[in-house]
C-alpha positions in Angstrom: -8.2 18.4 22.4 -8.9 18.5 19.0 -6.5 18.2 16.1 -6.6 20.9 13.6 -5.1 21.5 10.0 -2.5 23.9 11.6 -1.5 21.0 14.1 -0.9 18.9 11.2 1.0 21.5 9.5 3.4 22.0 12.3 4.2 18.6 12.6 5.0 18.1 9.0 7.4 21.3 9.2 9.1 20.0 12.5 9.6 16.6 10.7 10.9 18.3 7.6 8.7 16.5 5.4 6.6 19.5 4.2 6.6 20.1 0.3 7.7 16.2 0.0 5.6 13.6 -1.4 4.3 11.4 1.4 2.8 7.8 1.6 0.3 7.7 4.1 -1.1 4.6 6.1 -3.6 5.6 8.6 -6.3 5.1 11.1 -8.5 8.1 11.3 -9.8 6.8 14.9 -6.5 6.6 16.4 -6.4 10.8 16.5 -9.5 10.9 18.8 -11.7 13.8 17.9 -11.0 15.9 14.9 -13.1 18.7 13.8 -13.9 18.0 10.0 -12.6 14.6 10.3 -10.3 12.9 7.6 -10.7 16.4 5.5 -8.8 18.2 8.3 -5.7 15.6 8.0 -5.8 15.8 4.1 -6.0 19.4 4.0 -3.4 19.6 6.7 -1.0 18.2 4.4 -1.9 19.8 1.2 -1.5 23.4 2.9 2.0 22.5 3.5 2.5 21.4 -0.2 2.7 17.8 0.5 1.6 15.4 -2.1 -0.2 12.7 -0.7 -0.2 9.1 -1.8 -2.4 6.3 -0.2 -3.4 2.8 -1.0 -6.8 2.5 -2.6 -7.2 -1.2 -2.9 -10.4 -2.7 -4.5 -10.9 -6.4 -4.2 -14.3 -6.2 -5.6 -12.9 -6.2 -9.0 -11.1 -9.5 -8.7 -12.2 -12.5 -10.6 -11.8 -16.1 -11.0 -8.5 -17.2 -13.1 -8.6 -19.5 -16.2 -6.4 -22.5 -15.6 -3.7 -21.3 -17.8 -3.2 -18.2 -15.5 -2.5 -20.3 -12.4 1.2 -20.3 -11.8 2.6 -22.7 -9.0 4.0 -21.4 -5.5 1.3 -18.5 -5.8 0.3 -18.2 -2.3 -3.1 -20.0 -3.3 -2.4 -23.6 -2.2 -3.8 -25.9 -4.8 -6.3 -23.3 -5.8 -9.2 -25.3 -4.4 -10.4 -22.6 -2.4 -11.6 -20.6 -5.6 -14.4 -23.2 -5.9 -15.9 -22.1 -2.6 -15.4 -18.2 -3.3 -18.7 -17.0 -4.8 -17.7 -13.3 -4.4 -15.6 -13.5 -7.5 -18.3 -13.7 -10.1 -19.4 -10.1 -10.4 -16.9 -9.2 -13.2 -16.8 -5.8 -12.7 -14.3 -3.7 -15.0 -12.1 -1.4 -13.1 -11.4 2.2 -14.4 -9.2 4.8 -12.5 -12.2 7.1 -12.5 -14.0 4.7 -9.9 -14.3 5.5 -6.4 -14.7 1.9 -5.4 -12.4 1.1 -2.4 -12.2 -1.4 0.1 -13.5 -0.4 3.6 -10.2 -1.5 5.2 -8.7 1.2 3.4 -10.0 3.6 5.9 -11.6 7.2 5.8 -8.3 9.2 4.5 -8.0 7.2 1.3 -11.8 7.4 0.8 -11.9 11.0 1.3 -8.9 11.6 -1.4 -10.8 9.6 -3.9 -13.5 12.1 -3.8 -11.3 14.9 -4.5 -11.4 16.7 -7.8 -7.8 16.7 -8.8 -6.8 13.1 -7.4 -5.1 10.7 -9.7 -5.7 7.0 -9.3 -3.5 4.2 -10.5 -4.3 1.9 -13.5 -4.4 -1.4 -11.2 -7.9 -2.9 -10.5 -6.9 -4.5 -7.4 -4.3 -2.8 -5.7 -4.5 1.0 -7.1 -2.6 3.7 -5.4 -4.0 7.4 -5.5 -2.2 10.6 -5.1 -3.1 14.3 -5.1 -0.7 17.2 -5.0 2.2 18.5 -7.4 3.9 15.2 -7.7 0.9 13.2 -8.2 1.3 12.6 -12.2 5.0 11.3 -11.5 3.9 9.0 -8.9 0.7 7.4 -10.6 1.5 7.5 -14.3 3.5 4.2 -14.3 1.2 2.1 -12.3 -0.1 -1.0 -14.2 -1.4 -4.4 -13.6 1.9 -5.9 -13.9 3.7 -2.8 -12.4 1.8 -2.6 -9.0 4.3 -0.7 -7.2 5.4 1.9 -9.6 3.9 4.6 -7.3 6.3 3.4 -4.3 9.3 3.3 -6.7 8.5 6.6 -7.9 8.1 8.1 -4.4 11.7 6.5 -3.7 13.1 8.3 -6.6 11.7 11.8 -5.5 13.0 11.3 -2.0 9.5 10.8 -0.3 8.5 9.7 3.1 5.9 7.2 4.4 4.0 7.9 7.5 2.3 5.3 9.6 -0.5 7.1 11.4 -1.7 5.1 14.3 -1.1 1.8 12.6 1.6 -0.7 12.8 4.3 -2.2 10.6 2.1 -4.9 9.3 0.4 -1.9 7.2 3.7 -0.9 5.6 3.2 -1.8 2.1 6.6 -0.6 1.0 8.0 -4.0 2.4 6.3 -5.9 -0.4 8.4 -3.7 -2.7 11.6 -4.4 -0.8 10.5 -8.1 -1.1 10.4 -7.7 -5.0 13.9 -5.7 -4.5 15.3 -8.9 -2.7 14.4 -11.3 -5.7 11.0 -12.5 -4.9 8.3 -12.5 -7.4 5.0 -10.9 -6.8 1.8 -12.8 -6.5 -0.4 -13.0 -9.3 -4.3 -12.6 -8.8 -6.9 -11.8 -11.8 -9.3 -9.1 -13.0 -11.0 -8.0 -16.1 -9.1 -5.6 -18.6 -11.0 -2.6 -20.3 -12.2 -5.3 -23.1 -13.5 -7.7 -20.4 -10.6 -10.4 -20.7 -9.2 -11.8 -17.8 -5.6 -10.7 -16.9 -2.9 -11.5 -14.4 -2.0 -8.6 -12.0 0.6 -8.4 -9.5 -0.3 -7.9 -5.8 1.5 -8.2 -2.5 1.1 -11.1 0.1 0.7 -11.6 3.7 2.2 -8.5 5.6 1.5 -9.6 9.2 5.1 -10.8 9.7 6.2 -7.1 8.5 6.1 -6.2 12.4 9.2 -8.2 12.9 11.0 -5.4 10.7 10.1 -2.6 13.2 13.4 -3.2 15.2 15.4 -3.1 12.1 13.9 -0.1 10.7 14.0 1.9 14.3 17.3 3.5 13.6 15.6 5.3 10.5 12.1 5.8 12.2 11.1 9.2 13.8 8.3 8.9 16.2 5.9 11.6 17.0 2.4 11.9 18.7 -0.4 13.9 16.9 -3.6 14.3 19.1 -3.8 10.7 20.1 -2.2 9.5 17.1 1.2 7.9 17.2 3.1 8.3 14.0 5.9 6.5 12.5 7.9 8.5 10.0 10.4 6.9 7.6 12.6 8.1 4.7 11.5 5.6 2.1 15.0 5.2 0.4 16.7 4.3 3.8 13.7 1.8 4.7 13.7 0.2 1.3 17.6 -0.5 1.6 17.4 -1.8 5.1 14.3 -3.9 4.3 15.8 -5.3 1.2 19.0 -6.5 3.2 17.1 -8.0 6.1 15.1 -10.0 3.8 18.2 -11.2 1.8 20.0 -12.0 4.9 16.8 -13.8 6.8 14.0 -14.6 4.3 12.0 -15.8 7.1 11.7 -12.3 8.9 8.7 -11.6 6.6 6.9 -14.8 7.7 3.7 -14.4 9.9 4.5 -17.4 11.9 1.5 -19.4 11.0 3.0 -22.5 9.2 -0.4 -22.8 7.3 0.0 -19.3 5.6 0.4 -20.3 1.9 1.4 -16.7 0.9 4.2 -16.3 3.5 5.4 -19.9 2.9 5.4 -19.3 -0.9 6.9 -15.8 -0.6 10.0 -17.3 1.3 10.5 -19.6 -1.4 10.5 -16.9 -3.9 6.9 -16.3 -5.0 5.4 -17.6 -8.1 7.0 -19.7 -10.7 6.5 -17.7 -13.8 7.1 -18.8 -17.3 
Protein backbone atom coordinates (compact mmCIF):
# COMPACT_ATOMS: atom_id res chain seq x y z
CA UNK A 1 0.00 0.00 0.00
CA UNK A 2 1.38 3.39 -1.00
CA UNK A 3 1.95 6.16 1.57
CA UNK A 4 0.13 9.45 0.85
CA UNK A 5 0.36 13.02 2.14
CA UNK A 6 -2.78 12.46 4.19
CA UNK A 7 -1.21 9.35 5.76
CA UNK A 8 1.75 11.47 6.84
CA UNK A 9 -0.56 14.18 8.16
CA UNK A 10 -2.63 11.74 10.23
CA UNK A 11 0.49 10.34 11.87
CA UNK A 12 1.77 13.82 12.73
CA UNK A 13 -1.56 14.75 14.32
CA UNK A 14 -1.73 11.47 16.24
CA UNK A 15 1.81 12.07 17.54
CA UNK A 16 0.95 15.64 18.51
CA UNK A 17 3.81 17.11 16.50
CA UNK A 18 1.82 18.94 13.84
CA UNK A 19 2.57 22.69 13.76
CA UNK A 20 5.92 21.98 15.45
CA UNK A 21 9.50 22.27 14.22
CA UNK A 22 10.73 18.76 13.43
CA UNK A 23 14.28 17.60 12.69
CA UNK A 24 14.13 14.65 10.29
CA UNK A 25 16.75 11.98 9.58
CA UNK A 26 15.41 9.71 6.90
CA UNK A 27 15.62 6.84 4.47
CA UNK A 28 13.08 7.24 1.70
CA UNK A 29 13.47 3.60 0.69
CA UNK A 30 12.28 2.51 4.14
CA UNK A 31 8.70 3.49 3.20
CA UNK A 32 8.26 1.09 0.33
CA UNK A 33 6.32 2.58 -2.57
CA UNK A 34 5.33 6.27 -2.34
CA UNK A 35 3.43 8.06 -5.09
CA UNK A 36 5.38 11.28 -5.66
CA UNK A 37 8.44 10.09 -3.77
CA UNK A 38 10.19 12.43 -1.34
CA UNK A 39 7.96 15.35 -2.34
CA UNK A 40 4.98 13.51 -0.82
CA UNK A 41 6.73 13.14 2.54
CA UNK A 42 7.84 16.78 2.61
CA UNK A 43 4.45 18.13 1.59
CA UNK A 44 2.73 15.91 4.15
CA UNK A 45 4.68 17.72 6.89
CA UNK A 46 4.16 21.17 5.40
CA UNK A 47 0.43 20.58 5.04
CA UNK A 48 0.29 20.12 8.82
CA UNK A 49 2.24 23.36 9.37
CA UNK A 50 5.40 21.63 10.54
CA UNK A 51 8.73 23.31 9.96
CA UNK A 52 11.17 20.73 8.60
CA UNK A 53 14.84 20.81 9.56
CA UNK A 54 17.23 18.42 7.81
CA UNK A 55 21.01 17.91 7.65
CA UNK A 56 22.45 18.93 4.28
CA UNK A 57 26.12 18.10 4.77
CA UNK A 58 28.54 18.82 1.92
CA UNK A 59 32.04 17.41 2.27
CA UNK A 60 32.95 18.62 -1.22
CA UNK A 61 33.80 22.02 0.32
CA UNK A 62 36.45 20.64 2.71
CA UNK A 63 40.11 21.55 2.14
CA UNK A 64 43.59 20.87 3.51
CA UNK A 65 44.46 22.73 6.73
CA UNK A 66 47.61 24.80 7.16
CA UNK A 67 49.82 23.60 10.00
CA UNK A 68 48.73 26.39 12.38
CA UNK A 69 45.13 25.10 12.19
CA UNK A 70 45.89 21.56 13.32
CA UNK A 71 45.02 21.10 17.00
CA UNK A 72 45.97 17.94 18.85
CA UNK A 73 43.40 15.34 19.93
CA UNK A 74 41.33 16.29 16.87
CA UNK A 75 40.19 12.87 15.64
CA UNK A 76 42.88 12.96 12.94
CA UNK A 77 45.67 10.90 14.41
CA UNK A 78 48.93 12.56 13.37
CA UNK A 79 47.30 14.19 10.30
CA UNK A 80 49.35 11.95 8.00
CA UNK A 81 46.12 10.77 6.33
CA UNK A 82 45.89 14.21 4.72
CA UNK A 83 48.88 13.53 2.49
CA UNK A 84 46.98 10.72 0.78
CA UNK A 85 43.68 12.56 0.39
CA UNK A 86 43.53 14.09 -3.08
CA UNK A 87 39.84 14.93 -2.83
CA UNK A 88 40.50 18.07 -0.78
CA UNK A 89 42.13 20.12 -3.55
CA UNK A 90 39.07 21.53 -5.31
CA UNK A 91 38.89 24.54 -2.97
CA UNK A 92 35.22 25.21 -3.64
CA UNK A 93 33.71 28.18 -1.82
CA UNK A 94 30.42 27.42 -0.10
CA UNK A 95 27.32 29.58 -0.21
CA UNK A 96 23.94 28.93 1.49
CA UNK A 97 22.39 29.31 -1.96
CA UNK A 98 24.21 26.16 -3.12
CA UNK A 99 22.30 22.91 -3.61
CA UNK A 100 25.46 20.79 -3.26
CA UNK A 101 24.83 17.95 -0.81
CA UNK A 102 26.46 14.62 0.01
CA UNK A 103 24.63 11.68 -1.56
CA UNK A 104 24.48 10.01 1.87
CA UNK A 105 22.03 12.68 3.06
CA UNK A 106 19.30 11.03 1.01
CA UNK A 107 16.35 12.08 -1.11
CA UNK A 108 14.38 14.13 1.42
CA UNK A 109 17.12 16.69 2.19
CA UNK A 110 17.92 16.90 -1.52
CA UNK A 111 14.25 17.60 -2.25
CA UNK A 112 14.02 20.32 0.42
CA UNK A 113 17.12 22.04 -0.99
CA UNK A 114 15.31 22.49 -4.31
CA UNK A 115 12.31 24.24 -2.74
CA UNK A 116 11.95 27.97 -3.31
CA UNK A 117 11.54 29.11 0.29
CA UNK A 118 14.08 26.88 2.00
CA UNK A 119 16.81 28.45 4.15
CA UNK A 120 20.25 26.85 4.38
CA UNK A 121 22.72 27.53 7.17
CA UNK A 122 26.09 29.23 6.88
CA UNK A 123 28.29 26.20 7.42
CA UNK A 124 30.32 24.87 4.48
CA UNK A 125 30.53 21.24 5.63
CA UNK A 126 27.66 20.52 8.04
CA UNK A 127 24.85 22.87 7.09
CA UNK A 128 21.24 22.35 8.08
CA UNK A 129 18.34 23.43 5.88
CA UNK A 130 14.83 24.35 7.01
CA UNK A 131 11.51 25.15 5.41
CA UNK A 132 8.40 26.41 7.17
CA UNK A 133 7.35 29.21 9.51
CA UNK A 134 10.22 28.65 11.99
CA UNK A 135 12.93 28.35 9.32
CA UNK A 136 14.55 31.72 10.03
CA UNK A 137 14.71 31.06 13.77
CA UNK A 138 16.26 27.66 13.20
CA UNK A 139 18.86 28.63 10.62
CA UNK A 140 19.91 32.24 11.23
CA UNK A 141 22.63 31.60 13.84
CA UNK A 142 24.42 28.69 12.20
CA UNK A 143 28.04 29.60 11.51
CA UNK A 144 31.36 27.82 10.91
CA UNK A 145 32.07 27.80 14.67
CA UNK A 146 28.44 27.37 15.72
CA UNK A 147 27.54 24.25 13.78
CA UNK A 148 24.69 23.07 16.00
CA UNK A 149 22.89 26.40 16.34
CA UNK A 150 19.87 24.96 14.45
CA UNK A 151 19.67 22.09 16.94
CA UNK A 152 19.92 24.48 19.89
CA UNK A 153 17.14 26.53 18.31
CA UNK A 154 14.83 23.55 17.79
CA UNK A 155 15.28 22.70 21.47
CA UNK A 156 14.39 26.27 22.46
CA UNK A 157 11.26 26.03 20.30
CA UNK A 158 10.15 22.78 21.93
CA UNK A 159 10.63 20.75 18.76
CA UNK A 160 10.95 17.08 17.93
CA UNK A 161 13.28 14.75 16.06
CA UNK A 162 12.06 11.91 13.86
CA UNK A 163 14.22 9.00 12.74
CA UNK A 164 12.46 7.68 9.63
CA UNK A 165 13.67 4.19 8.88
CA UNK A 166 17.16 4.97 10.21
CA UNK A 167 18.83 4.02 13.48
CA UNK A 168 20.16 6.09 16.37
CA UNK A 169 23.58 6.31 14.74
CA UNK A 170 21.99 8.98 12.52
CA UNK A 171 20.83 11.07 15.48
CA UNK A 172 22.99 14.19 15.05
CA UNK A 173 21.51 15.77 18.18
CA UNK A 174 23.71 13.46 20.25
CA UNK A 175 26.70 15.44 18.98
CA UNK A 176 25.11 18.51 20.57
CA UNK A 177 24.65 16.49 23.78
CA UNK A 178 28.38 15.67 23.65
CA UNK A 179 29.13 19.38 23.46
CA UNK A 180 26.71 20.07 26.34
CA UNK A 181 28.54 17.41 28.36
CA UNK A 182 31.78 19.39 27.98
CA UNK A 183 33.41 17.96 24.87
CA UNK A 184 34.99 20.23 22.28
CA UNK A 185 33.77 19.60 18.75
CA UNK A 186 36.28 18.50 16.14
CA UNK A 187 37.80 21.00 13.73
CA UNK A 188 37.89 20.60 9.98
CA UNK A 189 38.60 23.18 7.28
CA UNK A 190 36.99 25.03 4.39
CA UNK A 191 37.29 28.28 2.46
CA UNK A 192 35.50 31.41 3.60
CA UNK A 193 33.91 33.85 1.14
CA UNK A 194 37.33 35.48 0.57
CA UNK A 195 39.01 32.17 -0.22
CA UNK A 196 40.89 31.93 3.08
CA UNK A 197 41.10 28.61 4.90
CA UNK A 198 39.14 28.63 8.15
CA UNK A 199 38.35 26.18 10.93
CA UNK A 200 34.83 24.84 11.18
CA UNK A 201 33.17 22.73 13.86
CA UNK A 202 31.96 19.23 13.00
CA UNK A 203 30.76 16.15 14.85
CA UNK A 204 32.70 12.93 15.12
CA UNK A 205 31.93 9.24 14.77
CA UNK A 206 28.30 8.41 15.48
CA UNK A 207 28.32 4.61 15.19
CA UNK A 208 28.34 4.22 18.97
CA UNK A 209 25.19 6.32 19.37
CA UNK A 210 23.15 3.15 18.94
CA UNK A 211 24.11 2.36 22.55
CA UNK A 212 21.98 5.31 23.68
CA UNK A 213 18.83 3.78 22.21
CA UNK A 214 17.97 1.91 25.40
CA UNK A 215 18.70 4.97 27.55
CA UNK A 216 16.38 7.08 25.40
CA UNK A 217 13.61 4.48 25.18
CA UNK A 218 11.46 6.13 27.92
CA UNK A 219 11.13 9.29 25.79
CA UNK A 220 10.84 7.53 22.41
CA UNK A 221 7.55 7.02 20.59
CA UNK A 222 7.46 4.36 17.91
CA UNK A 223 5.13 4.31 14.91
CA UNK A 224 5.11 2.59 11.53
CA UNK A 225 4.26 4.54 8.37
CA UNK A 226 3.95 2.27 5.38
CA UNK A 227 6.99 0.06 5.85
CA UNK A 228 9.01 2.82 7.54
CA UNK A 229 9.61 2.48 11.28
CA UNK A 230 9.81 5.86 13.01
CA UNK A 231 11.39 6.78 16.33
CA UNK A 232 10.05 10.13 17.56
CA UNK A 233 11.66 12.03 20.44
CA UNK A 234 11.11 15.32 22.19
CA UNK A 235 14.36 17.23 21.62
CA UNK A 236 14.72 18.71 25.10
CA UNK A 237 14.13 15.41 26.89
CA UNK A 238 16.43 13.59 24.49
CA UNK A 239 19.25 16.13 25.01
CA UNK A 240 18.98 16.09 28.81
CA UNK A 241 19.06 12.30 29.03
CA UNK A 242 21.92 12.01 26.50
CA UNK A 243 24.02 14.69 28.20
CA UNK A 244 23.68 12.97 31.57
CA UNK A 245 24.46 9.56 30.07
CA UNK A 246 27.65 10.90 28.44
CA UNK A 247 28.77 12.63 31.63
CA UNK A 248 28.21 9.45 33.64
CA UNK A 249 29.75 7.09 31.08
CA UNK A 250 31.91 8.80 28.42
CA UNK A 251 32.49 5.48 26.64
CA UNK A 252 28.78 5.17 25.82
CA UNK A 253 29.37 7.06 22.56
CA UNK A 254 32.41 5.01 21.52
CA UNK A 255 31.88 2.89 18.42
CA UNK A 256 33.91 0.02 19.88
CA UNK A 257 36.76 0.14 17.36
CA UNK A 258 39.94 0.85 19.31
CA UNK A 259 41.48 2.28 16.11
CA UNK A 260 38.81 4.99 15.77
CA UNK A 261 40.67 8.27 16.32
CA UNK A 262 37.46 10.26 16.45
CA UNK A 263 35.90 8.17 19.22
CA UNK A 264 39.15 7.89 21.15
CA UNK A 265 39.67 11.66 21.09
CA UNK A 266 36.00 12.47 21.76
CA UNK A 267 36.07 10.39 24.96
CA UNK A 268 39.14 12.41 26.04
CA UNK A 269 37.21 15.64 25.52
CA UNK A 270 37.87 16.48 21.89
CA UNK A 271 40.50 18.80 20.39
CA UNK A 272 42.76 20.86 22.62
CA UNK A 273 42.05 24.41 21.54
CA UNK A 274 44.18 27.49 22.19
